[in-house]
Steps between C-alpha positions, in 0.01 A plus 500: 500500500611632167843535351618745780444305821565640837584231758292494818652262756281254671728394773870469600670243732836349586579173327572361849136488582407289188358174603749204531266209562622344182251684280771710332333813636168426356312551833623857517429570126144353548442735785593794284296365206188451707503870598556598136213278398272664766605841351413398150167356599421840632615662180311263272169547695562880528371485864691542830544158659279409797755251632879488521726257307434230765126525457439677832252792520630841589412632842206739506560869465862442399639677190479183285149428616378851415646465147340154459135603601503758216260385232644715228739316266854622440568673178813310432551124475767269367636145455841348468599409139872438525751331728860513404828374648795265458420129439642398835262744686194379293594142596563565870221750575225387253583134475542490122699228329874509524755464221667169605231268361177434687551187720663293220254583229743742343248782482682824580264790430209643695325626197510197270587129479853555367745218584869434510458172306701550181279263290186678586332743268435712808865547578547828687767631272310435177452863381302417185162666463329155487690348815297249692512694819312785350194276488520408872442841660354476851173648596388591849272195511790268401722660763243457773436140397864417517556684835195317660593152354850520635412690819752772421543835667223756443597863532251751641578729207235298309242660738537826307171560314536389144877425524609212291807324351530713193534813718834359627736667255863430412736798547722603208775628731532174690463276193721690264718756667592287790461174311545410130703818429753416763532139360542647140757753598689257718532250226603746234752679721657167604541399131660839410715470806629158387540627143746755621701239684363554856510232762408487873878534592579767235189711463603856555611587139184345342268676748674838439470455118133426540451808723675713239263374235208583727635863539551537108151370447349734750681797349401414141128445602513827696395343841670458834645159577284329767798312636853608611656165548487144350638205695491133432300430819232747376454289193566146654543430862747206438581243240212273619233777494271594213567847351277782633590871479419608857428867481198707594175483289529857381871454414429186305236644268722804427799271429317292243533752206869530579539123479316491168735781377813307617386182320413689185823707477779323676431129446436415129274199431719197425262214543140382552533542881604861470209575277243342730653676799481841341134429387413389859642820652328712224151350563509588873653840423211579258253429781661752732508754222135435432415582859644847457289563183178316580219488237173367651398335174822342367749471792336200670519282195866603425602426861321164484689407183837607623434324834448175322801558280728565799399177677539297175841635433612453872379136473692450179814635663439266795463200285812577297720573811758238577533646857207388705537804731461750220174618342274333751124569480317583822131507610494869461544449117158329518346775704641748249298339226181527715587873567528591134203288401250707701643840449245780446681789663857607539682291759694805595177650635438202726837364610582519873807731496283754690415234766863404544580873552221527763646200681842660497353811651329286767834326580674829554223620738497162687878529559442817709210343693495275805458143399210457735303805359546424123143394447367845602787755464600402153157567364466829696847633391439386142190723486680792641819462293341425156173687541275220393200718548580647154598846616 
């Protein structure tokens, strides 16, 4: 809880033990969520539980039984107010709607009734403040009604006391740093690459020129370059692929100011497309700069405005592009609008970079552990290695 959050692991297990009955691992996730729900019921009631997570009473005179028979309430309670993760995780583990369109209806968002239908006022890429999908926000009652009517999967995470749909939050890192930022940078770099005469067969000179520009930009801005190499396959896998700059999340957000500098100083605006491209980059760059200088009163409104501007400009570039593989919009552009719409606190205080770092630590420990003992030894060694007791 709070802005500085220490991670306390619930469990750890090898992916090989995840259920493969055709449930996409949901049986395993439900088993974990059922225990977590039991824990939070105890937290919410501020009493030690009298039964385990399966509803069975504790044996008399055991440690848990002695705690349960105490009549005095605990001084500390709690509830779960937030669940974050990548969209694919929220879809597989929680059963939320996917991004490919819901069974032919075209609906592609688990928070609203946005659709892929281009003639609809609720089109998912409509970034206007009066877009139709903004009036179709799903409530928990609507969610349950739909799940029950279609007999869809129900996750045990909904057994957490008070937990509801609006507590499932989008994550800025997955939506932006590993999403729309990579799409933006990929398209821009590919166009600059072609402007300098680069092709898939003759790409070295253009890539080297781009890298030299990055180094000059880093030196003039007084920062260290986040990348040491640029190759055509980093920007675009092949001629039939859509551009996407495949670098790490941290590298991507540190690279954006350099890309903005390169567009501003090395490539003069010669037409309407160049102007829109620069404005599109500038809008997203302003958002990242705002995260570094957050103002509780004014920053949320500014980020909301620049977020809509970025998607509008990206859509204009997409509509004007003669190449159908360039400037494509993706479902994460829609989630980005949701993310900026509900901002109240700095996304940098809530994104899951810390969680990814914890997982990396867990993987390193697991590599030194017998595969049959991961479930117990990883947890024990993590506690010893990283001193999760706070000392």
